[in-house]
C-alpha positions, -999 to +999 in steps of 0.1 A: +823+054-435+853+039-417+854+006-400+846+003-363+869-018-340+852-031-309+873-038-278+868-066-254+842-056-228+852-085-204+883-104-193+879-140-202+882-165-231+867-159-266+843-185-280+825-188-313+788-178-311+780-213-324+792-229-292+768-208-271+745-234-254+714-214-264+696-216-297+686-180-297+723-170-299+738-200-316+714-198-345+719-160-347+682-153-341+693-120-325+722-112-348+759-121-354+789-119-332+809-140-307+809-149-270+832-145-240+835-169-211+843-143-184+869-145-157+864-108-147+835-093-129+828-060-147+812-054-181+828-025-200+817-004-230+834-019-262+834+015-280+821+051-277+783+047-277+749+056-263+731+032-239+699+021-258+684-002-232+693-017-199+672-049-193+650-046-162+666-078-149+700-060-151+717-088-170+719-073-204+726-040-221+723-027-257+744+002-271+744+021-303+777+032-317+782+065-336+781+046-369+747+030-361+760-004-350+738-019-323+756-041-298+738-064-274+758-078-245+741-106-225+758-116-192+754-154-188+725-175-200+690-177-185+701-150-160+669-131-165+654-156-140+677-141-113+656-110-115+686-087-109+703-106-081+741-106-086+741-075-109+748-039-102+741-015-131+765+015-134+747+034-163+712+044-174+694+044-207+702+074-229+736+079-213+767+084-235+797+062-226+833+060-237+852+028-247+862+010-215+836+027-192+821+003-166+785-007-175+775-036-152+793-051-122+784-087-114+792-114-088+810-141-108+808-167-081+770-161-076+764-164-113+785-196-115+762-212-089+729-199-101+730-193-139+728-219-166+761-207-181+785-178-176+792-175-213+784-139-225+773-133-261+784-101-278+760-097-307+755-071-335+717-069-336+716-051-370+738-075-390+723-065-423+739-031-420+774-043-409+798-070-419+821-085-393+854-084-413+876-096-385+869-113-353+893-129-327+894-166-324+897-189-293+921-173-269+923-155-236+915-118-238+918-087-215+895-058-213+904-033-240+920-058-264+907-058-300+877-080-303+861-076-337+860-052-366+828-040-383+824-027-418+793-008-429+774-026-458+761+000-483+756+027-457+735+025-426+704+003-426+670+018-418+658+009-383+633-015-397+646-026-431+622-039-457+635-058-487+632-042-521+605-065-534+584-059-503+561-031-493+559-021-457+542+001-432+553+012-398+529+012-368+533+021-331+520-007-309+493+006-285+487-028-267+494-021-230+509-056-225+527-057-258+521-085-284+517-115-262+500-148-269+465-137-276+473-108-299+500-129-316+474-156-323+449-130-338+477-115-359+485-149-373+449-157-379+445-125-399+477-130-419+467-165-429+437-151-448+461-137-474+483-154-499+511-128-494+542-135-473+538-112-443+563-105-416+567-083-386+600-065-383+612-053-349+647-039-343+660-057-374+645-091-362+617-105-382+592-132-379+564-145-401+531-129-391+515-162-397+534-177-368+521-168-334+551-183-317+574-164-340+555-131-334+557-137-296+595-143-298+600-107-311+592-094-276+572-065-290+562-041-262+538-013-257+550+018-276+574-001-299+575+010-336+574-020-358+572-026-396+546-048-412+563-061-444+547-081-472+552-094-507+527-109-531+496-100-550+475-091-520+504-077-499+488-042-496+455-057-483+474-079-458+494-050-445+463-028-441+444-056-423+471-063-398+479-026-392+442-020-385+442-049-361+473-038-342+464+000-341+429-009-330+444-022-298+425-055-298+408-044-266+441-039-248+451-004-261+467+023-241+482+057-249+518+056-260+542+080-243+578+088-250+600+064-230+615+079-199+651+073-190+656+045-166+666+053-131+699+040-118+695+004-105+694+000-068+716-026-051+702-061-048+706-084-019+721-115-034+706-149-027+727-180-020+722-215-035+688-229-026+686-254+002+659-268+025+652-243+054+660-255+089+623-255+099+615-276+068+589-251+056+591-240+019+570-210+009+554-206-025+526-190-045+490-203-043+480-220-076+450-240-064+435-239-029+433-267-003+451-287+023+467-321+017+488-346+037+508-372+018+541-385+007+565-370-018+567-384-053+594-367-073+583-364-109+611-358-134+608-361-171+634-385-187+654-370-215+643-381-249+674-390-269+673-380-306+701-385-331+713-355-351+719-372-385+688-382-405+682-414-426+674-394-457+654-363-463+623-381-477+622-406-448+626-379-421+601-356-436+576-385-437+583-394-401+577-358-390+544-356-409+532-389-394+542-378-358+525-344-362+494-362-375+494-387-346+497-359-320+470-338-337+447-367-339+452-374-302+446-338-292+415-335-315+401-367-300+406-355-265+391-321-273+360-338-289+356-360-258+357-330-235+331-312-257+308-343-258+311-348-220+307-311-212+343-311-199+357-283-178+369-251-195+405-255-183+411-288-202+394-274-233+416-243-232+448-263-228+440-287-256+431-257-278+465-241-271+484-272-279+465-276-312+472-239-321+509-244-315+509-277-334+494-259-364+519-230-363+534-230-398+567-214-386+575-243-363+570-269-390+588-248-415+619-245-393+619-282-385+615-292-422+643-268-432+667-286-408+656-319-422+665-307-456+700-300-442+703-337-433+690-336-397+667-362-382+631-354-376+635-355-338+666-333-338+649-308-362+617-306-341+636-301-309+657-274-324+627-256-339+607-256-307+638-250-285+646-218-302+612-203-294+612-217-258+646-200-251+634-168-267+602-166-246+620-175-214+644-147-220+619-119-225+615-112-188+577-113-193+561-135-167+529-141-187+547-152-218+571-173-198+541-192-183+531-203-218+565-220-223+552-251-206+527-256-234+555-255-260+577-279-240+548-302-235+541-302-273+578-308-280+577-340-259+545-352-273+558-351-309+592-366-299+573-394-282+553-400-313+586-401-334+605-424-311+576-446-300+587-441-263+560-438-236+563-412-209+579-430-179+553-429-151+563-424-115+551-450-090+522-435-072+501-447-043+471-431-027+481-398-010+508-388-034+520-352-035+539-346-067+571-326-066+586-313-098+608-286-112+580-279-136+549-299-143+536-301-178+498-299-185+497-333-202+515-348-172+489-336-148+460-345-171+475-380-173+477-387-135+451-407-116+433-380-096+423-407-070+460-411-061+472-375-062+463-352-034+484-322-043+515-310-062+543-285-057+567-271-083+600-253-081+591-230-110+558-220-127+533-192-121+498-188-107+483-182-141+501-210-160+479-237-176+490-263-151+479-241-122+445-234-139+441-272-145+449-280-108+422-256-097+397-272-120+406-307-108+403-296-071+440-305-064+458-282-039+489-268-055+518-244-049+542-230-076+574-210-075+586-227-043+622-228-055+647-255-064+650-266-028+618-286-033+638-310-055+660-319-026+631-337-009+634-374-011+607-397-024+585-410+003+590-380+027+560-370+046+545-337+036+519-312+046+508-291+017+488-260+029+482-242-004+459-217+013+487-207+037+513-208+009+537-233+024+549-269+021+560-285+054+587-312+048+590-341+073+567-326+099+570-337+135+543-357+152+524-327+167+523-309+134+512-340+115+485-347+141+472-311+139+470-312+101+453-346+102+427-332+126+422-302+105+418-322+073+395-347+090+373-318+103+372-303+068+362-336+052+336-343+078+322-308+076+320-311+038+302-344+040+277-332+065+271-300+046+266-319+014+240-342+030+219-312+042+226-289+012+190-289-001+175-278+032+163-242+036+189-218+050+180-201+082+203-188+110+203-204+145+180-176+157+155-179+128+167-152+103+163-162+066+195-160+046+195-169+009+225-188-004+228-187-042+254-198-066+276-179-091+274-193-126+290-187-159+275-215-180+248-241-182+271-266-165+278-242-137+240-238-132+235-276-130+263-279-105+250-251-084+215-266-083+229-300-075+247-285-045+217-269-030+219-234-044+186-215-039+191-197-071+219-178-089+230-145-075+253-139-105+251-150-140+283-139-158+270-133-193+305-127-207+307-164-216+285-155-245+304-124-256+341-131-254+364-151-278+343-144-308+343-119-337+308-106-334+284-102-304+256-128-299+222-118-312+190-117-292+179-152-302+212-168-291+212-150-258+176-158-251+182-196-257+212-196-234+195-177-206+164-199-209+185-231-206+202-218-174+169-206-159+154-240-166+183-257-150+176-237-118+140-251-119+123-217-114+146-204-087+157-168-090+183-160-116+202-127-113+216-118-147+245-094-147+246-073-179+277-074-200+308-067-180+338-063-204+367-039-206+398-039-184+412-074-185+382-088-205+385-077-242+359-082-268+373-079-304+342-063-318+344-035-292+374-013-302+376+004-268+397+036-273+432+036-259+433+040-221+462+047-198+445+026-171+419+002-185+408-009-151+396+026-145+382+032-180+354+018-201+342-011-180+308-027-171+279-003-174+301+023-190+305+000-220+268-007-221+259+030-222+287+036-247+271+010-270+234+010-259+223-012-288+242-041-271+225-033-238+190-032-253+195-065-272+207-082-239+177-068-219+153-080-246+168-115-245+165-115-207+128-105-209+121-135-231+129-160-204+100-178-190+085-177-164+086-139-166+101-125-135+124-154-127+153-133-141+164-102-122+188-078-139+220-065-122+242-037-135+279-038-129+304-010-121+278+015-112+293+048-099+263+071-098+225+071-098+224+086-133+239+054-147+212+033-131+185+057-144+199+053-179+197+015-177+162+017-162+151+038-192+163+011-216+146-016-196+113+003-196+115+009-233+121-028-240+092-038-218+069-015-237+080-028-270+076-064-259+044-059-240+058-071-207+038-057-178+052-078-149+077-062-125+113-069-134+137-063-105+167-041-114+196-040-090+232-028-090+266-042-081+285-022-055+320-024-068+332+011-067+339+032-036+316+058-052+287+034-052+294+022-016+294+057-001+263+068-021+244+036-015+216+055+002+211+075-029+213+045-053+190+023-031+163+048-034+157+036-070+175+002-072+155-029-062+185-045-046+223-041-041+249-069-046+285-063-035+312-075-058+340-078-033+367-087-058+366-053-077+355-033-046+387-046-028+410-036-056+395-002-059+394+005-022+430-006-017+443+008-050+459-026-058+455-044-091+440-078-084+457-091-116+492-083-102+507-115-087+531-094-066+502-079-048+480-111-046+488-119-010+478-084+001+445-081-016+420-093+010+383-084+012+385-086+050+407-055+051+390-031+075+387-004+049+368-027+026+345-039+054+337-003+063+326+003+027+304-028+029+290-015+062+282+018+046+265+002+016+243-020+039+234+010+060+224+030+029+203+001+016+186-003+050+172+033+048+151+022+018+144-014+030+165-030+001+182-063+005+219-066+001+238-096-013+274-104-019+284-121-051+322-116-049+348-141-036+341-132+000+308-150-002+327-183-006+351-175+023+337-192+054+357-169+077+340-139+060+305-152+063+296-142+099+311-107+094+291-102+062+259-113+079+267-090+109+271-060+086+236-066+071+240-089+041+210-113+037+220-130+004+253-148-004+261-160-039+291-185-037+308-208-060+289-240-066+314-261-046+312-238-016+274-236-014+268-266+009+294-254+035+282-219+034+246-230+041+257-253+069+277-225+085+248-200+083+225-225+101+250-225+131+253-188+134+234-164+157+228-131+139+230-109+170+264-124+178+275-118+142+265-081+145+287-078+176+316-094+158+312-071+128+312-040+150+344-052+166+364-060+135+356-026+119+380-011+145+409-036+138+439-024+117+447-053+093+430-081+074+451-107+094+437-093+126+401-095+112+406-131+101+420-141+135+390-125+153+366-143+130+383-176+134+382-172+172+345-163+169+336-194+149+356-217+171+339-204+203+304-199+191+298-229+168+327-252+173+335-247+136+371-247+125+380-231+092 
């Protein structure tokens, strides 16, 4: 096969790939080649080829030449974060192109202002199949000039080459979200059970299957064909185990269809450089709710200086070993303290993630390999972690990118242990609002919560660990505000309205006074509500309304009881079933349910039967591949699919004493037949256990089907409880897990309220009570509307219970009914909220 000469796809200056300021390219993690620092504004085809992929952020394209060479061209560095701004794609996937054809037009000035670097790597991603026999050196180049010459090596390599001493097996990945953090960790855990060396190979890139970070960096997506390669005595067993794990879907499986050709990209409105808006209001994404007034404290992490050259291999290896041990000991001590003190789940999860990354064998192996080459321990660790950080950031996957902060955090912790430096602390006083480009979890865990009233970051996402931690700490927070936030000077007055999604910089006197009044009213209202939290809850006109608490653990039950909850309207039993290899047996469940019932001191406990599927995967339940898991095997459907799990759970609930304290609630009901099937299992368990007392069996109204047939379901159900979170997403046909739709998913949408009204009317025909256990029960603005529609029980978060009870006592039920009738005729959730706020302000002098 003859050699292939690639022509220059850009006008510019040639640079060696080694000089690319990105470890992914400089260390040839994606393949070999060179780079061009562009002076032109159009990317051209370097040879006759077929377009394999056009990245959805429009900044990169991969071609396959007629001889099989695969060529990746990546315009600029970290340009994936621009999300297409500044790029205009001229081709589509599957299209044939000729050498010199235009591929992507780009705005050179815009990229120069917004990208990390303009340098554009040109990489052969299957370097095992081709040798670069000639490449141009540092010089200016024009489009069409000879760039490099490729020579085939022993014929064309297979798409997923496996070394001769290895055995391999190809699998098609059915995981809907690809192999992200959780599946990668499970693959690594499985691989470590075997002595064999096991790797995953994807598009001629490979990573140790024992390294979760390495596996994530392969960017394996739904429908990709990958090879599991292994060598060693138990190689075949390792391959079989990992193949079974991946092909089983790990609870995230979905059908694999042939990829469709990408549509031509639409023009993008380009954004200019970030600057503070004239009105001083920056908009962001809610990470943790609340309102705060304070002064800006800019938090920037000082650069940790490490030397490249080491002081001897033995000395540097020992230094790395000691530093890793120190950080591991610190993390293990913190995790043990959280467990002993019954700490919150967010801190435990973050510490667990850091320990998992610290124990990743691939990270340590890469660092030690660099030390063997004469590098210092600090330099080697930074390079090892940095390569994976860059790879994850470049995948264009928001969920994976939000895990980068954990790796960066871990990198700094180990470097601090190596250098002996302490993290420089910002000077904070009471009322500080932290501003940062990105905030690391350990930084937030290290601040004094009595001084910090909120934080706001330029980057980050609403599901990042630091966002989850902020919510657990009760600190209002906004993320993804943009780089303009870093132009705010220390000491500047700020109003952080996380609920409203904005940060007001240097507010004027009226705005500051209004916010102070609102904050004072909130604090005063909370204090009064807390003081009367244990009083019975009755409306102003004497109607009894029960206010319960939603719980998911023993600690939640204790918190709810301490805050005056009159019982629990929702026990999420998934806390017993998830993150384990086998389901809990009857004895374990009975012990846990009894502990929670005892913590409620005899008050009602409504236990929701197992609700898994969709976004909640249980490893021991290999749910078949589903095109849309949110509409597939979920809730009661899983229980009836695996009735032995349902019966075991019901028997455990029936063992709780006193008998009858527990009521049973069934999720995701769509028809009366499903309720009857569960009733049959309950009756059978009662007969077997000799239970003669009446056990209430109710249903959750989460599907439109259940809402519109509530009159039929209520004929046989003992009660109805509305799960507003799922009901809202199904009524509006909006995935509540999609951050792009988060601001539009509102339970006070008139369509959702009409469903609730229909459910309440259906229940009233049979004199059944109706509760709400979804997020709307904790929303003070929603409370009068829900009561007006006919709801008589609200199950809120433990923290919200005192305020909900205090508000109910100030409401007149007849007035609430009039309000509810009025809002059903409004056209938007915003209009509903404004009407409810006006009602509360006029009728009870309550501002929310």
